[in-house]
N, C-alpha and C positions, 0 to 999 in steps of 0.2 A: 678242753684239754690242750696243754702246753707241750711243745716238743722241743725243748732246749733253746739255745740262743741263736740257732741258724737263721740267716736272713730269709725273707719270704721266697726269693728267687731260688736260694739253695734248698729250702724245704720243699719247693715244687719239683725239684730235680730228684730229691730222695724219694718223694712220693712216685715219680715216674720209674725209678728203678725198682722200687718195692712193688709197683703194679706189674712190672715185667716179671719179677719173680713170682707173682701170685699166679701167673698163667701156668706155671709148672708145679705149684705147691711145693712139696718137699723134693729135693734132688740130692745127688751124690756127686762130689768132686773128688777126683783121684787123689789119693794121698801122696802120690809121687810129685804132686805139684807144689814145689817149695815156695813159690811166690803166690800163695793161695789167693789173697785179696786182690792183687793186681791182675792175676790171669782168670779169676772166678768168672767174669762176665764172658769170656771166650768159650768157657766149657759146657755151659748149661742152657742158655737161652738165646735164640735168634734175636731177640729184642735188643741184646746188648752188642750184636756183631756190626751193627751199623756205626758204632763209635770207632772211627778210623784213627783220627790224629792224636797226637799225644795229649794235647789239652783236654779232649774229651775223655780219654782213657783216665786221665788223673781225676776228672769229675766223678766218674763212676767209681774209681777206687775210694775217694773221699766219702761218697755216699754210702758205700758198702761198710767202711769203717764206721761211720756214724750209726748205721743200723744195727751193727754189732754192739757198739758201745752203749747205745741207748735201749738194748734189748728188745729191738723190734724184730730181730731174727735170733733163732737159736743155732748154736754150732754144736754138733754132736760128733766126736771122733769115733770112728768105727774101724775095724780091721782092714776094710777094703776102701777106705776114703773118709771124707767128712761130709756129714749129712747137714743140710741147711734147711731150716723151717722157719716160716713166718710165725711170729707169736700173735697172741691175742691183741696185744697193744699195737703190734704192727698192721693187723687188719683194721684196728680202730684208726690208725693214721690214713689208711686207704680211704676209709669211709669219711673221714674229715675232708680230705680233698675232693672226694666225689660229690660231697655235699655242696662244695663251692661251684664246681664244674656244672652241675646240674641246675643250679639255681637260675630261675627265670621269673619275669614278671608276667602274670596272667592278665590277658586283655578282657575286660568285661563286656558283656553284650552291649551295655549302654554306658557311655562315658559320663561321669558326674560333673564334668566341666570344671574340674579342680587340677591344679598342677603340684606335683611334689617336688620340693627342692632339697637337695642334699648339699650342705654347706660344711666345708671342713678347713681346718687350720692345723695341719698335722706337723709336728716338730721334725727337725733334720734328723734326730736320732731314730726316728720311725720312718725313714725314706723308703725302705723296702716295703712296709705296709702301705704307704701312700700310693707307691707304684702299682701293688697289687689291687687296691681299691679302685684306682683309675681305670685299670684294664678291665675289672669286672663291670664297672659303670658302663664302659664302651660296649662290653658284651651284651649287657642288658638293655641296650638301646637308649641310654640316656643322652640329652642334648647338653652341650656345655654352653652356659650363658656366660661365665667367666672361668679363669682357671680352677677356682676352688667352689664354683656353683654350678651343679648340674641338675637339669630338670627332667621330669618324666610325668606324662599325663594320668598314670594308672597307679592304683594303690601299691605301695613298695615299702611301707614301714617295717613289716616283719623281715623282709629280706635285707634291708639297710641295717637293721638292729642286729641280725644274725652276722652280717659281714664285719661290722665294726667290733663285735664281741670276738669273733674268730682271729681278727688281725689285731686284737689288743689296742684299739684306738678309740674306745667308746668316749672319753672325755673330749676328743677333738672332732667328732663328727655330729652334726645336728640335722635333723629332718624336719621340715616345714611344709604345711599345705596352705595354698593360696588359691583364690578365685580370680585375682587380678594380678596380671604381670605385664611389665613393659615390654613392647614389641611382641606381643602375643601371636601375632600374625606369623612370625617365623617359626614359632613353636607348632602351631596349627598346621602349617604347610609341612613342616618336618615330619610330624607324626600322622599326616593324611587325615586330619580331622576338620578340614574345611567342608562346608556343606554348601 
């Protein structure tokens, strides 16, 4: 599922705002609030009260505008205020990011003595996706052999295939499995596989 042309980092912030809203479900904002979208985060959820400086407030404002434009939230005018509800599409976006956040590589009971290599050459126009991929590789415990070559000892083909599809970089990311790798000792030591 695609969510517009937002950069990966911006999408992540939108997801954070949406998750904050999900904590309260539907809520009412006073109709007297003339600057609805700008003051919105101050009136309904403690999650947004931590945004103190102008730059952070502007990010929230932009995120909320995006949510409304993309129909991720419904805005319903009532006599006593404005009701804000997350749409089905909004909850799908939450699930989209949670699937990335929860992704981990399972450690088998016995290592098959193979290394998995993730090799990529992502163009500049996809820089945001490249940053997001690198961040996730680090989170999942990959070891950097070179800037665009990362290694892991356990099966991760499905996880990498999912990530490159979600980040829309399938043509630029390859997965390899090898039994022999130069300077293997460094990898064995890093992953605590020395016997």
